[in-house]
C-alpha positions in Angstrom: -29.8 5.3 -18.5 -26.0 5.1 -18.4 -24.3 4.1 -15.2 -21.3 5.3 -13.4 -19.5 2.3 -14.7 -20.1 3.5 -18.3 -18.7 6.9 -17.4 -15.6 5.3 -15.9 -15.2 3.2 -19.1 -15.4 6.4 -21.2 -12.7 8.0 -19.1 -10.5 4.9 -19.5 -11.0 5.1 -23.3 -10.1 8.8 -23.2 -7.0 8.1 -21.2 -5.7 5.0 -23.1 -6.8 5.9 -26.6 -8.4 2.6 -27.6 -11.1 0.1 -26.6 -8.6 -2.7 -26.1 -6.2 -0.7 -23.9 -9.1 0.7 -21.8 -10.6 -2.8 -21.4 -7.3 -4.1 -20.2 -7.2 -1.5 -17.5 -10.8 -2.1 -16.2 -11.0 -5.8 -16.9 -13.3 -5.9 -19.9 -12.8 -7.1 -23.5 -12.6 -4.6 -26.3 -16.0 -5.8 -27.5 -17.6 -5.2 -24.1 -16.1 -1.7 -24.0 -17.5 -1.1 -27.5 -21.0 -2.2 -26.4 -20.9 0.2 -23.4 -19.8 3.1 -25.5 -22.5 2.5 -28.1 -25.1 2.4 -25.3 -23.7 5.6 -24.0 -23.9 7.3 -27.4 -27.5 6.1 -27.7 -28.4 7.5 -24.2 -26.8 10.8 -25.0 -28.0 10.8 -28.6 -24.6 11.9 -29.7 -21.7 10.4 -31.6 -18.6 10.4 -29.4 -16.1 8.5 -31.5 -14.6 8.7 -35.0 -14.6 5.1 -36.2 -12.0 4.1 -38.8 -11.1 0.8 -40.3 -8.3 0.2 -37.8 -9.0 2.7 -34.9 -11.7 4.3 -32.8 -10.9 7.7 -31.3 -12.8 10.3 -29.3 -14.1 13.1 -31.5 -14.4 16.7 -30.4 -17.8 16.1 -28.9 -16.5 13.0 -27.0 -13.6 14.9 -25.6 -15.9 17.6 -24.3 -18.2 15.0 -22.8 -15.3 13.2 -21.2 -14.2 16.4 -19.4 -17.7 16.8 -17.9 -17.9 13.1 -17.0 -14.6 13.3 -15.1 -16.2 15.9 -12.8 -19.3 13.7 -12.3 -17.3 10.7 -11.4 -15.1 12.7 -9.0 -18.3 13.9 -7.3 -19.7 10.4 -7.1 -16.4 9.0 -5.6 -16.4 11.8 -3.0 -19.9 10.8 -1.9 -18.9 7.1 -1.8 -15.9 8.0 0.4 -17.9 9.9 3.0 -18.4 7.9 6.1 -20.6 8.3 9.2 -20.1 11.5 11.2 -18.1 12.9 8.3 -15.4 10.3 8.9 -12.8 9.8 6.2 -13.1 6.2 4.8 -12.5 4.2 1.7 -9.2 3.7 -0.2 -6.8 6.5 -1.3 -4.0 5.7 -3.6 -1.0 8.0 -3.1 2.5 8.4 -4.3 5.2 9.6 -1.8 8.9 10.2 -1.9 10.5 7.7 0.5 12.3 10.7 2.0 8.9 12.3 2.7 7.9 9.3 4.7 11.1 9.8 6.7 10.1 13.5 7.1 7.0 15.4 8.3 4.5 13.7 6.0 4.8 10.5 8.0 3.5 12.3 11.1 0.5 13.7 9.1 -0.4 10.3 7.7 -0.2 8.7 11.1 -2.4 11.3 12.7 -5.1 10.9 10.0 -5.0 7.1 10.3 -5.5 7.4 14.0 -8.4 9.8 13.6 -10.1 7.8 10.8 -9.6 4.1 11.3 -11.8 3.2 8.3 -9.5 5.1 6.0 -7.1 2.9 3.9 -4.1 4.5 2.3 -2.1 2.7 -0.4 1.3 4.3 -0.8 3.6 3.9 -3.8 7.2 5.1 -3.7 8.9 6.8 -6.5 10.2 10.1 -8.0 8.4 13.5 -8.1 8.4 13.8 -11.9 6.9 10.3 -12.3 4.2 11.0 -9.7 3.1 14.2 -11.5 2.3 12.2 -14.7 0.5 9.5 -12.7 -1.6 12.0 -10.8 -2.5 13.8 -14.1 -3.6 10.6 -15.7 -5.7 9.5 -12.7 -3.5 6.6 -11.7 -2.9 8.2 -8.3 -5.3 10.3 -6.3 -2.5 12.5 -5.1 1.2 12.5 -4.3 3.7 14.1 -1.9 6.5 15.6 -4.1 9.2 18.1 -4.2 8.3 21.4 -5.9 8.7 21.2 -9.7 11.3 23.4 -11.3 8.9 23.8 -14.2 5.3 24.9 -14.5 2.8 22.1 -14.0 -0.2 21.4 -16.3 -3.3 23.5 -15.6 -5.1 20.3 -14.6 -2.9 19.9 -11.6 -2.8 21.7 -8.2 0.3 21.9 -6.0 0.0 23.0 -2.4 3.2 23.5 -0.3 3.2 21.6 3.0 6.7 22.2 4.5 10.3 23.0 3.7 13.6 21.3 4.3 16.9 23.1 4.1 19.6 21.6 1.9 22.6 20.7 4.0 26.0 19.2 3.6 26.4 15.8 5.2 29.8 14.4 6.1 30.9 11.1 7.8 32.1 11.1 11.3 34.6 8.4 10.5 35.7 9.1 6.8 37.9 6.8 4.7 39.6 10.0 3.3 41.0 13.3 4.5 38.3 15.6 5.6 39.1 19.3 5.7 37.5 21.5 8.4 36.1 24.2 6.2 32.8 23.3 4.5 33.7 24.7 1.2 37.1 22.9 1.2 35.2 19.7 2.0 33.1 20.2 -1.1 36.1 20.9 -3.2 38.2 17.9 -2.1 36.1 15.1 -0.7 34.4 12.4 -2.8 31.0 13.8 -3.7 27.8 11.6 -3.9 25.4 13.5 -6.2 21.6 13.1 -6.1 20.3 12.4 -9.6 20.6 15.6 -11.5 17.6 14.8 -13.7 15.2 14.8 -10.6 13.5 17.8 -9.1 15.6 17.5 -5.9 18.7 17.1 -8.1 18.1 20.7 -9.4 18.3 22.0 -5.9 21.7 20.3 -5.4 22.9 22.2 -8.5 21.5 25.4 -7.0 23.5 24.9 -3.8 26.7 24.2 -5.7 26.1 27.3 -7.8 25.7 29.4 -4.7 28.9 27.9 -3.2 30.7 28.5 -6.5 32.7 25.3 -6.1 33.5 22.3 -8.4 33.0 19.0 -6.7 34.8 15.7 -7.1 32.0 13.5 -8.2 32.3 9.8 -7.3 28.7 8.5 -7.7 25.2 9.6 -8.8 22.2 8.1 -7.0 18.4 8.7 -7.0 17.8 7.9 -3.4 18.4 10.2 -0.4 18.3 7.2 1.9 21.1 5.4 0.0 23.2 8.5 -0.1 22.8 9.0 3.7 23.8 5.4 4.4 26.9 5.5 2.1 28.0 8.8 3.8 27.4 7.2 7.2 29.7 4.4 6.2 32.5 6.9 5.5 32.8 6.7 1.7 31.8 10.2 0.7 29.9 13.5 1.3 26.7 14.9 -0.2 24.2 17.6 -0.2 20.7 16.5 0.8 17.5 17.8 2.3 17.6 17.9 6.1 14.7 15.4 6.6 12.5 16.2 9.6 12.4 12.9 11.4 16.1 11.8 11.2 18.0 12.1 14.4 20.8 14.2 12.9 22.3 15.4 16.2 22.5 11.9 17.7 23.7 10.2 14.5 26.9 8.3 15.3 27.9 8.0 11.6 27.5 11.5 10.1 27.1 15.2 10.7 24.8 17.7 8.9 26.4 21.1 8.2 24.7 24.3 7.1 26.7 25.8 4.3 27.6 29.5 4.7 25.7 31.9 2.5 23.4 29.1 1.1 19.6 29.6 1.4 18.3 26.8 -0.8 15.4 24.8 0.6 13.4 21.9 -0.7 9.7 22.6 -0.7 7.6 19.5 -0.2 4.0 19.7 -1.2 0.9 17.8 -2.3 0.1 17.4 -6.0 -3.5 16.5 -7.0 -5.9 17.1 -9.9 -8.0 20.3 -9.7 -11.1 18.0 -9.5 -11.0 14.5 -8.1 -12.9 12.2 -5.8 -10.5 12.3 -2.8 -10.5 16.0 -2.1 -11.7 15.5 1.5 -8.6 13.4 2.2 -6.2 15.8 0.5 -7.9 18.7 2.3 -7.3 17.0 5.7 -3.6 16.6 4.8 -3.3 20.3 3.9 -5.2 21.3 7.0 -2.8 19.3 9.2 0.1 21.4 8.0 -1.7 24.7 7.8 -2.6 24.2 11.5 1.1 24.0 12.2 1.0 20.5 13.6 3.9 19.4 11.4 6.1 22.2 12.7 5.1 21.5 16.3 6.0 17.9 15.9 9.4 18.8 14.4 10.1 21.2 17.2 9.3 18.5 19.7 11.7 16.1 18.1 14.5 18.7 18.0 13.9 19.5 21.7 14.3 15.9 22.6 17.5 15.8 20.6 18.9 18.8 22.5 
């Protein structure tokens, strides 16, 4: 009878399109992958591949089987991840915006780690759009991302966790003339734009559209953290999400200003496959925010900052 290992190999072949590429991912030779797949076909008494002179591809039957196998593997991994007394354990591989780790998600992750010491979380930093593809392909169990401006594939589930208003940030000690009026600041000060190709970049465009101003662009970056630091040093202004855990009021280098008439907010959420083996972990993350703990933590921080 086929093992869970054979099922994982089938999924690797379905994902990468060849025995050689699948073997490279899971540490087998192409020949070993071929043997496993022939054994699986024999067990199921079905032909799963169309074999040509130079290629081997999943046929219609194979694609249908792979979809069912994915569900079986997810269920198995969920059982393997279940610890004693319903404790979360095992390894979860997640993507997260660096700015999310500076925001409310950091609190949620810390709380889960404290409550479940046998849980190991491997975090990869990157961009929301890149994470969506990696989650869809099974390279990540889940990711914390900004809300996509476009519809996601049906295989993915996005759950909102918290929101961050988009604000204007300006240096306290600028190397340029800084008007007092926020709209005049946008018109005349050197503007550091967040990468317009990213999901957060589309929100910056929405803010500028609502303000109906043309900015004086100096630089385009794909890091909120880098933008904040450059503004802090006095070299420009920008529009960024107001990250939950930054001490904006006490910051000696910059100020965050709400723009009049602007209601654009960045929604940060959890993206995952509809079925996968780490749903107890992602469920715990969602429960943390649904219980209002993230909001309570942010209010506590704001109270301390006066």
